[in-house]
KOLTORNU-945359 format. One record per residue (C-alpha): residue in three letters; chain; x, y, z. Coordinates in steps of 0.05 Angstrom, whole numbers. Layout:
% residues N
<rec rest="Ala" kette="A" x="X" y="Y" z="Z"/>
...
% end
This chain:
% residues 180
<rec rest="Met" kette="A" x="3100" y="-42" z="4212"/>
<rec rest="Leu" kette="A" x="3108" y="-89" z="4165"/>
<rec rest="Arg" kette="A" x="3110" y="-74" z="4089"/>
<rec rest="Asn" kette="A" x="3121" y="-117" z="4024"/>
<rec rest="Tyr" kette="A" x="3193" y="-115" z="4001"/>
<rec rest="Glu" kette="A" x="3210" y="-151" z="3935"/>
<rec rest="Thr" kette="A" x="3291" y="-149" z="3915"/>
<rec rest="Met" kette="A" x="3333" y="-168" z="3850"/>
<rec rest="Phe" kette="A" x="3395" y="-186" z="3864"/>
<rec rest="Ile" kette="A" x="3449" y="-213" z="3816"/>
<rec rest="Val" kette="A" x="3503" y="-270" z="3833"/>
<rec rest="Asn" kette="A" x="3572" y="-283" z="3812"/>
<rec rest="Pro" kette="A" x="3572" y="-339" z="3776"/>
<rec rest="Ser" kette="A" x="3648" y="-347" z="3783"/>
<rec rest="Ile" kette="A" x="3645" y="-356" z="3852"/>
<rec rest="Val" kette="A" x="3567" y="-399" z="3853"/>
<rec rest="Thr" kette="A" x="3586" y="-452" z="3808"/>
<rec rest="Asp" kette="A" x="3536" y="-514" z="3818"/>
<rec rest="Asp" kette="A" x="3473" y="-516" z="3848"/>
<rec rest="Gln" kette="A" x="3486" y="-548" z="3914"/>
<rec rest="Gln" kette="A" x="3537" y="-473" z="3924"/>
<rec rest="Leu" kette="A" x="3484" y="-437" z="3894"/>
<rec rest="Glu" kette="A" x="3424" y="-459" z="3942"/>
<rec rest="Ala" kette="A" x="3465" y="-445" z="3999"/>
<rec rest="Val" kette="A" x="3463" y="-370" z="3980"/>
<rec rest="Met" kette="A" x="3395" y="-380" z="3969"/>
<rec rest="Glu" kette="A" x="3391" y="-409" z="4048"/>
<rec rest="Lys" kette="A" x="3431" y="-357" z="4075"/>
<rec rest="Tyr" kette="A" x="3388" y="-298" z="4047"/>
<rec rest="Arg" kette="A" x="3326" y="-332" z="4058"/>
<rec rest="Gln" kette="A" x="3356" y="-350" z="4140"/>
<rec rest="Leu" kette="A" x="3384" y="-260" z="4144"/>
<rec rest="Val" kette="A" x="3304" y="-240" z="4133"/>
<rec rest="Thr" kette="A" x="3269" y="-293" z="4169"/>
<rec rest="Asp" kette="A" x="3326" y="-293" z="4230"/>
<rec rest="Asn" kette="A" x="3317" y="-217" z="4230"/>
<rec rest="Gly" kette="A" x="3241" y="-221" z="4233"/>
<rec rest="Gly" kette="A" x="3215" y="-226" z="4180"/>
<rec rest="Glu" kette="A" x="3181" y="-273" z="4131"/>
<rec rest="Val" kette="A" x="3193" y="-298" z="4057"/>
<rec rest="Gln" kette="A" x="3142" y="-301" z="4011"/>
<rec rest="Gln" kette="A" x="3173" y="-325" z="3948"/>
<rec rest="Leu" kette="A" x="3258" y="-336" z="3925"/>
<rec rest="Ile" kette="A" x="3250" y="-353" z="3857"/>
<rec rest="Lys" kette="A" x="3320" y="-363" z="3805"/>
<rec rest="Trp" kette="A" x="3310" y="-337" z="3742"/>
<rec rest="Asp" kette="A" x="3382" y="-374" z="3710"/>
<rec rest="Arg" kette="A" x="3445" y="-358" z="3690"/>
<rec rest="Arg" kette="A" x="3430" y="-298" z="3635"/>
<rec rest="Arg" kette="A" x="3478" y="-245" z="3600"/>
<rec rest="Leu" kette="A" x="3488" y="-175" z="3633"/>
<rec rest="Ala" kette="A" x="3474" y="-117" z="3594"/>
<rec rest="Tyr" kette="A" x="3556" y="-87" z="3612"/>
<rec rest="Glu" kette="A" x="3603" y="-125" z="3650"/>
<rec rest="Ile" kette="A" x="3608" y="-123" z="3722"/>
<rec rest="Asn" kette="A" x="3674" y="-131" z="3763"/>
<rec rest="Gly" kette="A" x="3697" y="-168" z="3701"/>
<rec rest="Gln" kette="A" x="3636" y="-218" z="3697"/>
<rec rest="Arg" kette="A" x="3597" y="-214" z="3631"/>
<rec rest="Glu" kette="A" x="3534" y="-253" z="3666"/>
<rec rest="Gly" kette="A" x="3506" y="-267" z="3726"/>
<rec rest="Ile" kette="A" x="3450" y="-313" z="3764"/>
<rec rest="Tyr" kette="A" x="3382" y="-270" z="3781"/>
<rec rest="Leu" kette="A" x="3348" y="-281" z="3834"/>
<rec rest="Leu" kette="A" x="3283" y="-254" z="3854"/>
<rec rest="Leu" kette="A" x="3259" y="-255" z="3931"/>
<rec rest="Asn" kette="A" x="3197" y="-235" z="3962"/>
<rec rest="Phe" kette="A" x="3191" y="-214" z="4030"/>
<rec rest="Lys" kette="A" x="3142" y="-178" z="4086"/>
<rec rest="Ala" kette="A" x="3186" y="-151" z="4138"/>
<rec rest="Glu" kette="A" x="3197" y="-82" z="4185"/>
<rec rest="Pro" kette="A" x="3253" y="-37" z="4150"/>
<rec rest="Arg" kette="A" x="3312" y="-54" z="4190"/>
<rec rest="Val" kette="A" x="3301" y="-116" z="4152"/>
<rec rest="Ser" kette="A" x="3300" y="-86" z="4087"/>
<rec rest="Lys" kette="A" x="3377" y="-39" z="4117"/>
<rec rest="Glu" kette="A" x="3400" y="-102" z="4146"/>
<rec rest="Leu" kette="A" x="3384" y="-137" z="4075"/>
<rec rest="Asp" kette="A" x="3425" y="-82" z="4032"/>
<rec rest="Arg" kette="A" x="3478" y="-68" z="4081"/>
<rec rest="Val" kette="A" x="3494" y="-147" z="4081"/>
<rec rest="Phe" kette="A" x="3491" y="-149" z="3997"/>
<rec rest="Lys" kette="A" x="3536" y="-90" z="3997"/>
<rec rest="Ile" kette="A" x="3585" y="-124" z="4036"/>
<rec rest="Asn" kette="A" x="3594" y="-189" z="4004"/>
<rec rest="Asp" kette="A" x="3633" y="-213" z="3934"/>
<rec rest="Asp" kette="A" x="3578" y="-268" z="3912"/>
<rec rest="Ile" kette="A" x="3530" y="-207" z="3892"/>
<rec rest="Leu" kette="A" x="3543" y="-167" z="3836"/>
<rec rest="Arg" kette="A" x="3477" y="-126" z="3840"/>
<rec rest="His" kette="A" x="3418" y="-111" z="3886"/>
<rec rest="Met" kette="A" x="3361" y="-81" z="3890"/>
<rec rest="Ile" kette="A" x="3312" y="-66" z="3948"/>
<rec rest="Ile" kette="A" x="3240" y="-45" z="3930"/>
<rec rest="Val" kette="A" x="3179" y="-29" z="3975"/>
<rec rest="Leu" kette="A" x="3118" y="-54" z="3929"/>
<rec rest="Asp" kette="A" x="3042" y="-26" z="3960"/>
<rec rest="Glu" kette="A" x="2994" y="-89" z="3981"/>
<rec rest="Lys" kette="A" x="2960" y="-99" z="3908"/>
<rec rest="Arg" kette="A" x="3022" y="-92" z="3875"/>
<rec rest="Ala" kette="A" x="3054" y="-138" z="3924"/>
<rec rest="Ala" kette="A" x="2998" y="-198" z="3910"/>
<rec rest="Ala" kette="A" x="3003" y="-184" z="3834"/>
<rec rest="Glu" kette="A" x="3076" y="-192" z="3832"/>
<rec rest="Ile" kette="A" x="3076" y="-261" z="3877"/>
<rec rest="Ala" kette="A" x="3018" y="-283" z="3830"/>
<rec rest="Lys" kette="A" x="3055" y="-268" z="3771"/>
<rec rest="Ala" kette="A" x="3122" y="-287" z="3782"/>
<rec rest="Ser" kette="A" x="3096" y="-354" z="3810"/>
<rec rest="Ser" kette="A" x="3064" y="-360" z="3744"/>
<rec rest="Ala" kette="A" x="3108" y="-352" z="3701"/>
<rec rest="Ala" kette="A" x="3166" y="-413" z="3745"/>
<rec rest="Gln" kette="A" x="3105" y="-451" z="3738"/>
<rec rest="Ser" kette="A" x="3100" y="-438" z="3658"/>
<rec rest="Ala" kette="A" x="3181" y="-442" z="3654"/>
<rec rest="Ala" kette="A" x="3181" y="-506" z="3686"/>
<rec rest="Leu" kette="A" x="3126" y="-536" z="3640"/>
<rec rest="Val" kette="A" x="3156" y="-515" z="3582"/>
<rec rest="Glu" kette="A" x="3178" y="-573" z="3545"/>
<rec rest="Thr" kette="A" x="3215" y="-592" z="3472"/>
<rec rest="Pro" kette="A" x="3162" y="-587" z="3413"/>
<rec rest="Glu" kette="A" x="3164" y="-671" z="3388"/>
<rec rest="Glu" kette="A" x="3198" y="-675" z="3320"/>
<rec rest="Asp" kette="A" x="3144" y="-731" z="3280"/>
<rec rest="Ser" kette="A" x="3170" y="-776" z="3232"/>
<rec rest="Thr" kette="A" x="3199" y="-735" z="3184"/>
<rec rest="Gly" kette="A" x="3240" y="-684" z="3224"/>
<rec rest="Val" kette="A" x="3205" y="-630" z="3215"/>
<rec rest="Asp" kette="A" x="3156" y="-590" z="3280"/>
<rec rest="Glu" kette="A" x="3087" y="-591" z="3289"/>
<rec rest="Pro" kette="A" x="3048" y="-526" z="3279"/>
<rec rest="Ile" kette="A" x="3023" y="-495" z="3332"/>
<rec rest="Asp" kette="A" x="2938" y="-491" z="3331"/>
<rec rest="Asp" kette="A" x="2910" y="-421" z="3318"/>
<rec rest="Leu" kette="A" x="2880" y="-393" z="3375"/>
<rec rest="Thr" kette="A" x="2857" y="-337" z="3351"/>
<rec rest="Thr" kette="A" x="2790" y="-326" z="3382"/>
<rec rest="Pro" kette="A" x="2720" y="-274" z="3343"/>
<rec rest="Glu" kette="A" x="2749" y="-223" z="3401"/>
<rec rest="Thr" kette="A" x="2820" y="-226" z="3381"/>
<rec rest="Glu" kette="A" x="2794" y="-222" z="3313"/>
<rec rest="Ala" kette="A" x="2748" y="-163" z="3317"/>
<rec rest="Ala" kette="A" x="2808" y="-122" z="3355"/>
<rec rest="Ser" kette="A" x="2858" y="-143" z="3303"/>
<rec rest="Asp" kette="A" x="2808" y="-120" z="3240"/>
<rec rest="Glu" kette="A" x="2801" y="-51" z="3288"/>
<rec rest="Gln" kette="A" x="2880" y="-49" z="3285"/>
<rec rest="Ser" kette="A" x="2891" y="-56" z="3220"/>
<rec rest="Ala" kette="A" x="2834" y="-18" z="3207"/>
<rec rest="Val" kette="A" x="2871" y="41" z="3239"/>
<rec rest="Ser" kette="A" x="2936" y="19" z="3215"/>
<rec rest="Ala" kette="A" x="2915" y="35" z="3138"/>
<rec rest="Glu" kette="A" x="2875" y="104" z="3170"/>
<rec rest="Glu" kette="A" x="2944" y="131" z="3191"/>
<rec rest="Glu" kette="A" x="2983" y="111" z="3130"/>
<rec rest="Ser" kette="A" x="2939" y="142" z="3076"/>
<rec rest="Ser" kette="A" x="2962" y="202" z="3123"/>
<rec rest="Val" kette="A" x="3023" y="194" z="3123"/>
<rec rest="Glu" kette="A" x="3029" y="194" z="3049"/>
<rec rest="Thr" kette="A" x="2987" y="249" z="3049"/>
<rec rest="Glu" kette="A" x="3027" y="291" z="3083"/>
<rec rest="Thr" kette="A" x="3090" y="259" z="3050"/>
<rec rest="Asp" kette="A" x="3073" y="273" z="2985"/>
<rec rest="Ser" kette="A" x="3045" y="347" z="3002"/>
<rec rest="Glu" kette="A" x="3118" y="360" z="3031"/>
<rec rest="Ser" kette="A" x="3149" y="329" z="2971"/>
<rec rest="Glu" kette="A" x="3112" y="382" z="2921"/>
<rec rest="Ala" kette="A" x="3140" y="436" z="2963"/>
<rec rest="Val" kette="A" x="3201" y="412" z="2967"/>
<rec rest="Thr" kette="A" x="3197" y="394" z="2889"/>
<rec rest="Glu" kette="A" x="3171" y="475" z="2882"/>
<rec rest="Glu" kette="A" x="3222" y="517" z="2921"/>
<rec rest="Thr" kette="A" x="3278" y="470" z="2871"/>
<rec rest="Gln" kette="A" x="3251" y="489" z="2820"/>
<rec rest="Ala" kette="A" x="3251" y="559" z="2830"/>
<rec rest="Glu" kette="A" x="3321" y="572" z="2856"/>
<rec rest="Thr" kette="A" x="3341" y="535" z="2804"/>
<rec rest="Glu" kette="A" x="3310" y="595" z="2757"/>
<rec rest="Glu" kette="A" x="3331" y="632" z="2795"/>
<rec rest="Ala" kette="A" x="3399" y="618" z="2788"/>
% end
């Protein structure tokens, strides 16, 4: 029975120093899945990022996301290979259900496309960046107004509670000083 899997793995940047080596690592794991009867749906390079903590003396890693459809034995083999290779710092393999798999693939594809389309803003002759147009719609303005109203109500209730608490503390303090 074929299942959908999502694998995130971090490649050691000291071993993989250029794009050709990274492509070779990506192809190695793509080939591993396909050779064992799986179907690679997506393999995306997220880029080099700083790690939250040091792993094997490394402070940075190259993140890769692999979505594939295969039998459970393929994920076990992939896990085994990840564990014995020095080029992988960390990895995680999860099973996705059908709906979530389609949503994750679409989300990852759109994120990759938007990252590829991001351009730096052009500067005008004064050297100042052009302002971004206001993208609000009547629906977003209404939602924003509702959120503001709720926030104002919450703040006033917090102030009332704080005022009554501070009055009680002041009365207790005065009673203690009178007794002393």
